[in-house]
TORKEPA-888570 format. One record per residue (C-alpha): residue number from 1; x, z, y; residue in one letter. Coordinates in pm, whole numbers, plus 50000, padded with zeros to 5 digits. Layout:
BEGIN
SITE num  east    up north residu
SITE NUM     X     Z     Y      A
...
END
This chain:
BEGIN
SITE num  east    up north residu
SITE   1 18501 64004 61806      M
SITE   2 18834 64148 61703      T
SITE   3 18929 64246 61359      N
SITE   4 18905 64613 61456      D
SITE   5 18547 64568 61573      D
SITE   6 18447 64403 61248      E
SITE   7 18596 64690 61052      Q
SITE   8 18405 64944 61267      I
SITE   9 18071 64760 61217      N
SITE  10 18131 64736 60847      H
SITE  11 18204 65109 60833      A
SITE  12 17880 65185 61022      R
SITE  13 17679 64966 60784      H
SITE  14 17830 65134 60484      V
SITE  15 17759 65478 60635      Y
SITE  16 17396 65382 60702      T
SITE  17 17355 65266 60344      R
SITE  18 17503 65592 60218      I
SITE  19 17269 65800 60437      V
SITE  20 16965 65600 60327      E
SITE  21 17065 65635 59964      A
SITE  22 17109 66012 60006      D
SITE  23 16768 66040 60169      E
SITE  24 16611 65841 59888      A
SITE  25 16779 66060 59630      D
SITE  26 16658 66369 59813      E
SITE  27 16304 66236 59824      C
SITE  28 16324 66158 59457      D
SITE  29 16443 66509 59397      A
SITE  30 16163 66657 59610      L
SITE  31 15884 66445 59462      T
SITE  32 15834 66668 59152      P
SITE  33 15824 66977 59375      N
SITE  34 15560 66819 59599      V
SITE  35 15353 66716 59299      E
SITE  36 15384 67066 59152      N
SITE  37 15269 67218 59480      A
SITE  38 14972 66986 59496      Q
SITE  39 14884 67075 59137      T
SITE  40 14900 67446 59219      R
SITE  41 14678 67397 59523      I
SITE  42 14423 67204 59314      T
SITE  43 14429 67474 59045      Q
SITE  44 14381 67746 59304      Q
SITE  45 14088 67556 59452      Q
SITE  46 13934 67518 59106      Q
SITE  47 13993 67886 59033      Q
SITE  48 13827 67972 59363      G
SITE  49 13528 67755 59274      T
SITE  50 13507 67909 58926      N
SITE  51 13538 68254 59080      H
SITE  52 13253 68178 59319      D
SITE  53 13041 68050 59030      E
SITE  54 13126 68356 58821      T
SITE  55 13041 68585 59111      T
SITE  56 12711 68406 59166      T
SITE  57 12626 68428 58796      T
SITE  58 12715 68797 58790      L
SITE  59 12500 68869 59093      V
SITE  60 12209 68679 58937      S
SITE  61 12240 68870 58611      E
SITE  62 12255 69200 58796      Q
SITE  63 11947 69105 58995      S
SITE  64 11760 69016 58675      A
SITE  65 11869 69345 58519      Q
SITE  66 11734 69536 58818      R
SITE  67 11401 69359 58785      V
SITE  68 11389 69436 58414      E
SITE  69 11484 69803 58462      R
SITE  70 11216 69841 58727      N
SITE  71 10960 69675 58501      F
SITE  72 11052 69905 58213      R
SITE  73 11000 70205 58439      W
SITE  74 10664 70070 58552      M
SITE  75 10564 70013 58188      S
SITE  76 10661 70369 58090      I
SITE  77 10462 70523 58376      L
SITE  78 10163 70297 58320      F
SITE  79 10171 70365 57946      G
SITE  80 10180 70742 57995      A
SITE  81 09886 70735 58235      N
SITE  82 09676 70507 58021      H
SITE  83 09763 70691 57699      A
SITE  84 09625 71013 57847      S
SITE  85 09302 70828 57927      V
SITE  86 09274 70671 57580      V
SITE  87 09337 71008 57418      S
SITE  88 09057 71167 57619      C
SITE  89 08833 70874 57535      L
SITE  90 08891 70926 57164      S
SITE  91 08793 71293 57202      L
SITE  92 08481 71228 57409      A
SITE  93 08226 71243 57129      T
SITE  94 08417 71519 56948      A
SITE  95 08406 71740 57257      R
SITE  96 08076 71645 57424      F
SITE  97 07877 71487 57135      A
SITE  98 07596 71266 57272      A
SITE  99 07708 71327 57629      V
SITE 100 08048 71191 57531      G
SITE 101 07894 70875 57388      A
SITE 102 07704 70810 57711      W
SITE 103 08015 70899 57909      Q
SITE 104 08212 70626 57726      S
SITE 105 07932 70377 57785      G
SITE 106 07937 70448 58159      I
SITE 107 08314 70405 58161      L
SITE 108 08296 70056 58009      Y
SITE 109 08007 69943 58229      V
SITE 110 08192 70050 58542      A
SITE 111 08508 69890 58403      Y
SITE 112 08349 69547 58364      V
SITE 113 08156 69571 58693      A
SITE 114 08476 69661 58877      S
SITE 115 08657 69359 58735      A
SITE 116 08367 69129 58820      L
SITE 117 08297 69263 59170      F
SITE 118 08579 69406 59375      G
SITE 119 08896 69437 59165      A
SITE 120 09060 69118 59285      T
SITE 121 08985 69200 59648      G
SITE 122 09136 69548 59613      V
SITE 123 09452 69414 59449      V
SITE 124 09501 69141 59709      Q
SITE 125 09443 69388 59993      S
SITE 126 09668 69667 59862      L
SITE 127 09926 69461 59675      G
SITE 128 10019 69498 59310      G
SITE 129 10224 69821 59330      R
SITE 130 09987 70009 59559      N
SITE 131 09685 69898 59357      A
SITE 132 09855 70035 59046      L
SITE 133 09894 70372 59216      V
SITE 134 09532 70371 59332      A
SITE 135 09398 70277 58990      G
SITE 136 09608 70541 58816      M
SITE 137 09486 70801 59067      A
SITE 138 09124 70722 58973      L
SITE 139 09223 70749 58608      Y
SITE 140 09342 71101 58691      C
SITE 141 08990 71178 58809      V
SITE 142 08853 71062 58472      Y
SITE 143 09093 71287 58280      V
SITE 144 09028 71578 58517      A
SITE 145 08656 71541 58448      A
SITE 146 08716 71645 58086      F
SITE 147 08893 71960 58200      L
SITE 148 08634 72048 58467      V
SITE 149 08342 71980 58231      A
SITE 150 08502 72204 57969      T
SITE 151 08547 72486 58221      L
SITE 152 08192 72440 58355      N
SITE 153 07968 72374 58053      P
SITE 154 07650 72422 58256      E
SITE 155 07743 72112 58461      K
SITE 156 07905 71926 58174      E
SITE 157 07689 71617 58199      K
SITE 158 07737 71581 58577      L
SITE 159 08115 71600 58568      F
SITE 160 08148 71385 58254      A
SITE 161 07933 71102 58390      Y
SITE 162 08079 71112 58741      L
SITE 163 08434 71107 58608      G
SITE 164 08353 70815 58379      A
SITE 165 08209 70609 58665      A
SITE 166 08512 70673 58886      I
SITE 167 08756 70610 58602      G
SITE 168 08583 70285 58508      G
SITE 169 08608 70156 58864      I
SITE 170 08976 70244 58870      G
SITE 171 09035 70078 58534      A
SITE 172 08897 69749 58664      G
SITE 173 09154 69702 58938      F
SITE 174 09429 69894 58755      L
SITE 175 09449 69628 58484      W
SITE 176 09407 69352 58741      T
SITE 177 09696 69504 58938      A
SITE 178 09908 69532 58624      Q
SITE 179 09864 69162 58560      G
SITE 180 09948 69071 58919      A
SITE 181 10256 69294 58919      Y
SITE 182 10365 69152 58585      F
SITE 183 10339 68796 58719      A
SITE 184 10547 68883 59027      L
SITE 185 10814 69055 58818      A
SITE 186 10833 68757 58581      A
SITE 187 10870 68523 58878      Q
SITE 188 11159 68726 59023      E
SITE 189 11322 68762 58682      H
SITE 190 11304 68387 58616      A
SITE 191 11438 68303 58963      R
SITE 192 11736 68535 58919      A
SITE 193 11832 68385 58585      L
SITE 194 11743 68029 58678      G
SITE 195 11519 67995 58374      Q
SITE 196 11157 67883 58327      P
SITE 197 10892 68139 58420      R
SITE 198 10750 68113 58068      E
SITE 199 11071 68262 57922      A
SITE 200 11048 68564 58153      S
SITE 201 10677 68623 58088      T
SITE 202 10754 68626 57717      N
SITE 203 11027 68891 57737      S
SITE 204 10855 69114 57995      L
SITE 205 10521 69108 57814      S
SITE 206 10698 69231 57499      S
SITE 207 10859 69515 57696      I
SITE 208 10526 69625 57840      F
SITE 209 10342 69609 57507      A
SITE 210 10611 69812 57330      F
SITE 211 10614 70104 57576      Y
SITE 212 10238 70096 57630      Y
SITE 213 10158 70112 57259      L
SITE 214 10437 70356 57169      S
SITE 215 10318 70612 57424      E
SITE 216 09964 70569 57298      E
SITE 217 10085 70672 56951      V
SITE 218 10258 70980 57092      L
SITE 219 09963 71109 57291      L
SITE 220 09713 71025 57017      R
SITE 221 09922 71247 56790      A
SITE 222 09844 71537 57023      I
SITE 223 09475 71453 56984      S
SITE 224 09511 71478 56608      S
SITE 225 09699 71804 56653      L
SITE 226 09409 71949 56847      S
SITE 227 09182 71891 56550      G
SITE 228 09411 72052 56294      S
SITE 229 09556 72352 56480      I
SITE 230 09282 72588 56590      H
SITE 231 09514 72789 56818      A
SITE 232 09524 72499 57063      I
SITE 233 09201 72491 57265      D
SITE 234 09032 72213 57462      W
SITE 235 09142 72354 57796      T
SITE 236 09508 72328 57702      F
SITE 237 09474 71976 57564      I
SITE 238 09290 71838 57868      F
SITE 239 09524 72022 58106      S
SITE 240 09820 71859 57934      L
SITE 241 09665 71513 57954      Y
SITE 242 09582 71564 58323      F
SITE 243 09941 71670 58394      L
SITE 244 10076 71357 58222      V
SITE 245 09836 71135 58416      A
SITE 246 09919 71302 58749      L
SITE 247 10298 71297 58708      V
SITE 248 10299 70932 58600      S
SITE 249 10086 70842 58903      T
SITE 250 10326 71013 59141      I
SITE 251 10619 70846 58964      G
SITE 252 10464 70503 59021      M
SITE 253 10528 70548 59394      L
SITE 254 10898 70503 59313      G
SITE 255 10845 70165 59150      V
SITE 256 10969 69865 59348      H
SITE 257 10715 69695 59569      K
SITE 258 10760 69320 59543      F
SITE 259 10710 69102 59847      E
SITE 260 10386 68923 59775      E
SITE 261 10293 68579 59906      P
SITE 262 09959 68537 60086      P
SITE 263 09665 68439 59865      P
SITE 264 09665 68069 59783      I
SITE 265 09334 67893 59842      A
SITE 266 09359 67672 59536      S
SITE 267 09094 67426 59431      S
SITE 268 08980 67671 59169      F
SITE 269 08968 67990 59376      S
SITE 270 08811 67848 59688      A
SITE 271 08442 67830 59761      L
SITE 272 08260 67508 59828      S
SITE 273 08350 67525 60197      T
SITE 274 08725 67540 60258      P
SITE 275 08871 67841 60438      S
SITE 276 09220 67967 60507      S
SITE 277 09343 68278 60321      P
SITE 278 09328 68480 60646      K
SITE 279 08964 68391 60705      M
SITE 280 08862 68441 60346      E
SITE 281 08581 68693 60327      S
SITE 282 08603 69016 60133      L
SITE 283 08318 68900 59912      L
SITE 284 08503 68581 59825      Q
SITE 285 08826 68767 59743      R
SITE 286 08636 69028 59545      S
SITE 287 08474 68772 59317      T
SITE 288 08778 68560 59233      L
SITE 289 08733 68638 58864      A
SITE 290 08389 68477 58858      L
SITE 291 08504 68187 59074      Q
SITE 292 08799 68117 58845      L
SITE 293 08578 68132 58537      L
SITE 294 08339 67877 58688      V
SITE 295 08587 67638 58853      R
SITE 296 08893 67627 58627      D
SITE 297 08801 67453 58300      P
SITE 298 09082 67630 58113      K
SITE 299 08932 67973 58162      M
SITE 300 08616 67918 57961      K
SITE 301 08827 67809 57664      Y
SITE 302 09026 68134 57682      M
SITE 303 08712 68346 57629      I
SITE 304 08746 68334 57250      G
SITE 305 09090 68498 57251      L
SITE 306 08959 68791 57455      N
SITE 307 08625 68813 57276      A
SITE 308 08762 68823 56921      V
SITE 309 08969 69133 57001      F
SITE 310 08666 69299 57156      G
SITE 311 08443 69220 56857      F
SITE 312 08700 69324 56596      S
SITE 313 08776 69647 56781      A
SITE 314 08404 69729 56797      A
SITE 315 08364 69648 56425      F
SITE 316 08658 69869 56337      L
SITE 317 08558 70149 56571      G
SITE 318 08196 70166 56461      S
SITE 319 08161 70062 56098      Y
SITE 320 08512 70106 55954      V
SITE 321 08606 70427 56138      N
SITE 322 08263 70583 56110      G
SITE 323 08151 70483 55763      E
SITE 324 08412 70311 55544      V
SITE 325 08689 70566 55589      T
SITE 326 08450 70846 55494      Q
SITE 327 08373 70673 55165      V
SITE 328 08729 70569 55078      V
SITE 329 08891 70902 55167      F
SITE 330 08610 71129 55052      G
SITE 331 08500 71259 55390      G
SITE 332 08845 71349 55529      K
SITE 333 08782 71303 55900      S
SITE 334 09148 71344 55998      N
SITE 335 09231 71016 55822      M
SITE 336 09075 70821 56108      V
SITE 337 09333 70964 56348      G
SITE 338 09616 70877 56111      L
SITE 339 09490 70523 56056      L
SITE 340 09445 70453 56428      T
SITE 341 09794 70593 56491      A
SITE 342 09926 70357 56223      W
SITE 343 09744 70072 56400      L
SITE 344 09926 70150 56725      S
SITE 345 10262 70179 56546      I
SITE 346 10213 69837 56389      V
SITE 347 10113 69690 56726      A
SITE 348 10420 69835 56900      A
SITE 349 10656 69703 56632      F
SITE 350 10496 69359 56609      M
SITE 351 10511 69314 56986      S
SITE 352 10891 69299 56958      T
SITE 353 10870 69064 56659      V
SITE 354 10634 68826 56838      F
SITE 355 10871 68800 57134      E
SITE 356 11127 68636 56904      R
SITE 357 10864 68423 56734      V
SITE 358 10740 68297 57071      A
SITE 359 11093 68198 57172      K
SITE 360 11145 67989 56859      S
SITE 361 10794 67860 56783      H
SITE 362 10604 67896 57110      G
SITE 363 10342 68141 57234      K
SITE 364 10060 67932 57091      G
SITE 365 10172 68002 56734      S
SITE 366 10164 68376 56809      V
SITE 367 09810 68359 56947      L
SITE 368 09692 68160 56645      V
SITE 369 09847 68420 56415      A
SITE 370 09672 68696 56609      G
SITE 371 09335 68526 56576      S
SITE 372 09387 68490 56201      V
SITE 373 09470 68861 56178      C
SITE 374 09148 68953 56359      F
SITE 375 08955 68738 56110      A
SITE 376 09125 68923 55825      L
SITE 377 08985 69251 55960      V
SITE 378 08634 69136 55865      A
SITE 379 08692 68882 55586      L
SITE 380 08771 69136 55309      P
SITE 381 08430 69297 55368      F
SITE 382 08264 68959 55317      V
SITE 383 08456 68896 54995      L
SITE 384 08401 69247 54857      D
SITE 385 08117 69424 55039      P
SITE 386 08098 69716 54795      N
SITE 387 08313 69968 54983      I
SITE 388 08285 70217 54698      H
SITE 389 08534 69997 54508      R
SITE 390 08779 69994 54796      W
SITE 391 09119 70164 54775      T
SITE 392 09316 70332 55055      P
SITE 393 09575 70053 55034      L
SITE 394 09314 69790 55118      L
SITE 395 09192 69996 55410      L
SITE 396 09548 70030 55539      I
SITE 397 09570 69651 55522      F
SITE 398 09265 69628 55752      I
SITE 399 09426 69852 56014      Y
SITE 400 09754 69664 55982      T
SITE 401 09579 69336 56057      M
SITE 402 09406 69488 56360      Q
SITE 403 09736 69628 56486      G
SITE 404 09910 69293 56441      T
SITE 405 09633 69113 56626      G
SITE 406 09637 69371 56901      R
SITE 407 10009 69311 56958      A
SITE 408 09929 68950 57047      T
SITE 409 09651 69059 57284      F
SITE 410 09854 69322 57470      E
SITE 411 10167 69106 57502      G
SITE 412 10159 68733 57433      T
SITE 413 09806 68664 57557      L
SITE 414 09879 68819 57895      K
SITE 415 10200 68619 57919      A
SITE 416 09999 68301 57857      V
SITE 417 09749 68398 58128      F
SITE 418 10041 68436 58372      A
SITE 419 10168 68092 58266      D
SITE 420 09831 67916 58285      F
SITE 421 09711 68067 58614      F
SITE 422 10022 68133 58831      P
SITE 423 09835 68083 59160      S
SITE 424 09529 68287 59062      D
SITE 425 09690 68586 58891      K
SITE 426 09442 68846 59020      E
SITE 427 09141 68643 58913      G
SITE 428 09305 68553 58582      A
SITE 429 09376 68909 58474      F
SITE 430 09038 69027 58599      A
SITE 431 08892 68769 58359      N
SITE 432 09070 68937 58068      I
SITE 433 08889 69258 58158      I
SITE 434 08559 69078 58209      L
SITE 435 08571 68883 57884      Q
SITE 436 08717 69151 57658      N
SITE 437 08513 69432 57811      G
SITE 438 08190 69235 57777      S
SITE 439 08266 69148 57414      A
SITE 440 08345 69514 57338      S
SITE 441 08019 69628 57495      A
SITE 442 07821 69365 57304      I
SITE 443 08003 69454 56984      G
SITE 444 07925 69824 57008      Y
SITE 445 07563 69742 57089      A
SITE 446 07537 69512 56787      L
SITE 447 07697 69768 56558      S
SITE 448 07390 69987 56604      F
SITE 449 07137 69719 56701      G
SITE 450 07163 69492 56394      L
SITE 451 06902 69646 56165      K
SITE 452 06782 69553 55816      C
SITE 453 06511 69679 55581      E
SITE 454 06639 69690 55221      H
SITE 455 06966 69851 55125      E
SITE 456 07222 69612 54973      T
SITE 457 07599 69568 54990      N
SITE 458 07550 69389 55324      Y
SITE 459 07264 69610 55444      C
SITE 460 07452 69939 55458      V
SITE 461 07302 70283 55496      R
SITE 462 07496 70480 55756      F
SITE 463 07546 70854 55731      R
SITE 464 07252 70916 55965      D
SITE 465 07024 70738 55716      G
SITE 466 06970 70418 55919      S
SITE 467 07019 70071 55768      L
SITE 468 07248 69822 55941      H
SITE 469 07323 69452 55890      D
SITE 470 07705 69445 55872      V
SITE 471 07734 69089 55735      R
SITE 472 07619 68932 56063      T
SITE 473 07877 69137 56249      F
SITE 474 08149 69037 56003      E
SITE 475 08075 68667 56043      W
SITE 476 08065 68712 56421      L
SITE 477 08426 68835 56412      V
SITE 478 08537 68555 56177      I
SITE 479 08354 68282 56368      G
SITE 480 08490 68399 56703      T
SITE 481 08845 68394 56567      S
SITE 482 08802 68028 56468      V
SITE 483 08658 67942 56809      L
SITE 484 08948 68129 56971      A
SITE 485 09202 67902 56800      I
SITE 486 09027 67580 56899      F
SITE 487 08959 67714 57248      G
SITE 488 09326 67790 57306      F
SITE 489 09423 67446 57180      W
SITE 490 09188 67290 57433      R
SITE 491 09308 67516 57717      A
SITE 492 09670 67429 57638      A
SITE 493 09589 67058 57657      K
SITE 494 09421 67106 57994      L
SITE 495 09716 67311 58120      H
SITE 496 09955 67034 58020      K
SITE 497 09733 66780 58195      F
SITE 498 09723 66983 58517      Q
SITE 499 10099 67034 58526      T
SITE 500 10167 66662 58480      L
SITE 501 09940 66553 58766      I
SITE 502 10054 66629 59125      P
SITE 503 09853 66903 59293      H
SITE 504 09707 66672 59553      E
SITE 505 09583 66438 59281      D
SITE 506 09438 66720 59074      N
SITE 507 09090 66653 59202      S
SITE 508 09033 66438 58897      Q
SITE 509 08820 66620 58642      D
SITE 510 09054 66697 58350      P
SITE 511 08757 66755 58123      E
SITE 512 08667 66389 58144      S
SITE 513 09022 66260 58118      S
SITE 514 09197 66118 57819      E
SITE 515 09448 66380 57702      L
END
């Protein structure tokens, strides 16, 4: 190789080194840019993921808000319809005297019979929303009966009794439908928010109780007005109540109809021979309340919570309203209307308070507090039976305790029933009617059936001259409240046991298990 060739090769080698060095420098210069680009891509991907999560959360919250708005609207319409019925019920004896008393009795008998035989079948066949409309329509018939009987006094008894029977039948599956619809709404609300069903039942039950009780106060005020302003006649009052009931029923057609799952043939709702939901007989579906009471051990322990409200309401409605208020307020009959309105105001307010209490301390603490309040309705009469020494302030305390207890019954208790019996919601809420309605009927019967012979502070002479044993009734209320607390404790233990054991292994008898 010549000297020239060596110089050329050396030049090429040097050039190659220079090019490689330049490329390396360029790569080094580009490396930060590449890293920055990769960082931006990663950030954009993260932002996209966060955006998707935010969008999903927003959609879920909007869905939950729609469920809640719909439930509020249902509660308002239901409350208006039922308030018109309750207002007529409170005027029954004032307008029709003895006929009104029998009319109310027929209403409650039909109410309990409907819940026991037929209500669950109607609700499962029609669905929650449609059953609400049907029940409210039959309530309209009950209210219309007051108007028709007033316009046709010669057939007063016929129309009053017929309307009560129809209204009672409607009431049975109306309240069963309300419970079923409430359970479905709570399920959708919980699913949208991704929270436990128990949290949604707590908030929605408070919403329902507030509107239901508030509207009752408003329409009861019109009842009081009818007794103090003579220019307003019965025809106007009953026409107004009928219009409210009718408009609210029509409005219920606009409430959302939830997609309902087929009936679940659970171990508690099935008969001794297994059958699929499609082959389940009408008789079987119509008696789910009785089946659930017999087969689910929790249900029998819930009786006390429903019974204590029925007994205390009967005690208040018969003895306190009819006799004690007359003594304390010197015969001012309008004070009963004011005190019962105060009771509803307290119940509406406390329903919102108990929602917060249930969130922080659990629903069980609210139900225990309610049972104690029901006991305090009767306990002061045991401690000081001489009602002639009573003051208006003490009587207001009695109505406050009843209102506070009622708030737990109308809200928290129904939320607990939805939690304890999610697969048997129709039968569960029909049991509330069955248990509470039966206790109310027994309570009103005892208020006039418990007789005594010698007048004392506990053997009270009523205004009609008859002597009645009020002490037995008072201890019945107190004793039932104690049983209610222990019964709920036992039912809660059984519920916890059933939720811990897989469904297929739930054939074990929880009553005989170590809890």
